[in-house]
N, C-alpha and C positions, 0 to 999 in steps of 0.2 A: 600277214600270212599269204595274201593273194599275190603280191609281187614275187616272192620267192617261189610259190607254186607255179606261177606263169613262166618263170625262168626255167624250171625243170621241164615243164610241158613243152616250151619252145625248143629247148635243147634236144629233147627226145624226138620231136618232130623233125628237126634238122638232121639228126643222126640217122634216122630211119627214112629220110627223104619222103616223108608223109605216106609211107607204105606200111600198113598194118594188116595182119591177118584177122579179118572180122570174125571168122568162126572161132579162132583161138582166143579172142577177147571175151567170148561168151561161153567158153568151154569149162570154166571153173578150174578145179585142181588138175584137170587133164590138159589144160591149155599151156601154150608157150609163155604166156605172160603171168603165170601163177607165182613164179619165183619162190619165195619162202612163205608158205601159208598165206599167199595173197599179198604179201608185202615185198617191195623191191628195196633191199637194203641200201643200194646206191641212191635211189630216189629219196628215201627217208633221210639219209645222211645229208644229201644236198639240200633238201628242204629245211632241215634243222640248222644247217650252216647259214643259209640265207636268212632265216628267221632270227638267228642270233645276231648276225651282222645288222639287220634292220633294227632290232631292239637296242643295240648298242649305239646306233647313230640316229635314233628317232628324237625329234624335238617337237613335242606337242603339248597341249595344255594338260593332258593326263599323265604323260611320261616324258622324261628327258633322259636320254641314254648317257652313260658316263663318257662317251667319246665326243659328245656334242661340243663341250667347252674347249677341249684341245683342238677341235677342228674349226674354231672360230664361230660357233653357232650354226654350222652347216647341218642341214637335215638330209642325210644320205639314205633315207629309208628305201627309196625306189631302187637304189643300187643293190638291194638284197636280191633282186631278180637276176642281176648280172652275176653276183657271187654264187647263187644257187645254180644257175645255168652252167657256169664254168666248172663248178664242183662236180655236177652231174656228168658233164662232158669228160672231165678228167677221170672219173671213176668208171665210165662205161664205154668210152670210144671204141675200144677193141671188141668188146662183147657185142655191142649193138651192131657194129659194122658186119659182124658174122651173120646176123639175121637179115640185113638189108638185101633186097633183091638186086640182082645184077642189072646194071643200066644198059 
């Protein structure tokens, strides 16, 4: 779960060039980051996509994903961060760019 979350977080930081409106972050439902009742659909979608990829490619003592054998035993769990980051970027690149401050 943490690798896909990190991918979404890093993608958002890069898209916004590390510029956030601190007041809007704490404004609750009146803030620019409230989205839909406090949830960002693109972020949730990207997180779930990365988590699904990580689960399918996980090779551990507790769980072996169904794609591990076809991949020759490779554990690609950490690539869940790349999958979630790219998914988030694809879903939000135009919208987030509109909020980014001019350079």
